[in-house]
Structure formats: structure tokens, C-alpha cells
C-alpha positions as CSV (number, residue, x, y, z in Angstrom):
1,M,106.0,103.8,114.4
2,M,104.6,101.0,112.1
3,S,104.1,102.2,108.3
4,S,101.2,101.8,106.2
5,N,103.3,99.3,103.8
6,D,103.9,97.1,107.4
7,S,100.2,96.9,107.8
8,L,99.7,96.2,104.1
9,E,102.4,93.2,104.1
10,R,101.2,91.6,107.4
11,L,97.4,92.0,105.8
12,R,99.1,90.4,102.7
13,Q,100.7,87.7,104.7
14,R,97.7,87.0,106.6
15,L,95.6,86.7,103.5
16,A,98.0,84.1,101.9
17,E,97.8,82.1,105.0
18,F,94.3,82.1,105.2
19,A,94.1,80.9,101.5
20,T,96.8,78.3,102.0
21,A,95.5,76.9,105.1
22,R,92.3,76.0,103.1
23,D,94.2,75.0,100.2
24,W,92.6,78.0,98.4
25,A,95.5,79.4,96.8
26,Q,94.9,76.7,93.8
27,F,92.0,79.2,93.2
28,H,93.3,82.0,93.5
29,S,94.7,82.8,89.6
30,P,95.0,86.4,88.7
31,K,91.8,86.0,86.3
32,N,89.7,84.5,89.1
33,L,90.7,87.1,91.7
34,A,90.0,90.0,89.0
35,M,86.4,88.5,88.7
36,A,86.0,88.1,92.5
37,L,87.1,91.9,92.8
38,I,84.4,93.1,90.2
39,G,82.0,91.0,91.8
40,E,82.5,92.6,95.3
41,T,82.9,96.2,93.9
42,A,79.4,95.8,92.3
43,E,78.0,94.7,95.8
44,V,79.5,98.1,97.0
45,I,77.8,100.0,94.4
46,E,74.5,98.2,95.0
47,H,74.1,100.3,98.2
48,F,74.4,103.5,96.5
49,Q,72.2,102.7,93.8
50,W,69.3,105.4,93.7
51,L,70.3,107.3,96.5
52,T,71.0,111.1,95.9
53,E,74.5,112.5,96.4
54,E,73.6,113.9,99.9
55,Q,71.8,110.6,100.9
56,S,75.3,108.7,100.1
57,Y,76.8,110.9,102.7
58,H,74.4,109.8,105.4
59,L,74.2,106.1,105.5
60,S,72.4,104.2,108.7
61,P,74.6,102.7,110.9
62,D,73.6,99.4,109.4
63,K,74.1,100.5,105.8
64,K,77.4,101.8,106.7
65,Q,78.5,98.5,108.1
66,A,77.4,96.7,105.3
67,V,79.3,99.2,103.1
68,S,82.3,98.5,105.3
69,H,82.2,94.6,105.1
70,E,81.8,95.0,101.2
71,L,84.9,97.4,100.9
72,A,86.9,94.9,103.0
73,D,86.1,92.4,100.4
74,V,87.4,94.7,97.7
75,L,90.6,95.3,99.5
76,I,91.1,91.6,100.3
77,Y,90.6,90.6,96.8
78,L,92.9,93.5,95.7
79,I,95.8,92.6,98.1
80,R,95.5,88.7,96.9
81,M,95.2,89.8,93.3
82,A,98.3,92.0,93.8
83,D,100.4,89.3,95.8
84,R,99.4,86.5,93.1
85,L,100.8,88.8,90.3
86,D,103.9,89.8,92.8
87,I,102.9,93.4,92.6
88,D,103.8,95.7,95.3
89,L,100.6,98.1,95.6
90,I,102.5,100.8,97.7
91,T,105.0,101.5,95.1
92,S,102.4,101.3,92.2
93,A,100.3,103.4,93.7
94,Q,102.8,106.0,94.4
95,A,104.1,105.7,90.6
96,K,100.3,106.4,89.3
97,I,100.0,109.5,91.6
98,K,103.3,110.7,90.0
99,I,101.7,109.8,86.6
100,N,98.3,111.5,87.6
101,E,100.0,114.6,88.8
102,N,101.7,115.1,85.3
103,R,98.5,114.3,83.5
104,Y,96.3,116.6,85.4
105,P,98.5,119.8,86.5
106,I,96.7,121.9,89.2
107,E,96.6,125.2,87.1
108,Q,94.9,123.4,84.6
109,V,92.4,121.0,86.1
110,K,91.5,122.6,89.6
111,G,87.7,122.5,90.4
112,D,87.3,120.6,86.9
113,A,86.3,116.7,86.9
114,R,86.7,116.0,83.2
115,R,89.0,113.2,81.7
116,A,92.8,114.1,80.8
117,E,92.0,113.9,76.8
118,E,89.4,116.2,77.4
119,Y,91.6,119.1,78.5
């Protein structure tokens, strides 16, 4: 069975090949990718602007497809940025989860969404 890390690695390789074939790697500096990432993230947000919490769960099929494409763009830029910086996203995410488990102990934060410094 394939692990999610294998899938992420295959996606990373495919994106690197895509950029290389088009001679775009020259434009994929960490700075440029960070800017592209925030731009795509803003495009995700635009789909939810002015919706109620409830409406945000019940998108039309067309709206859901559009959000899906924007989320894909975010993922693509995130993977490219991590690749260019030689960061293993799975390892980094696992480490960050561990940090958050220590920062937000269940018995202290369950059902409460304040920031860590507010406890």
C-alpha cells in the first residue's frame, strides 16, 4: 500500500518536472512562491467572503469545484516552495503537531479556541 508521503513525493516530482520542462524553475524562488501562495490563498477566501458559517458548508457544485481548483493551486505552490527550500512537509507537519500538542493540552483547551498565550 502506498503511503501519503509516497503520494506527496510523486506530486513533488511531477511538479518539478512540469516547471523544468517549461523552464519555469528560474522563476520559482522561495520569495516568488510565497507570494503566489498567498495570492492563491486569497482566491480561496474570496469564495467564502460574505457567506454565513452555515452557507460555507453547503456550496453549490460549481462553487465547490472552483474552491477545489483554488485549493489545488495552494497545494501546488506549497509543495514547490518546500521543494525549493528542501523541506520535507510530512516531517515538518508531524513536528508541528507535536509542538501544538504540548502548547494546547487537551485538559486545558478542549472546546476553547483561544490562542496559546491567552490561556
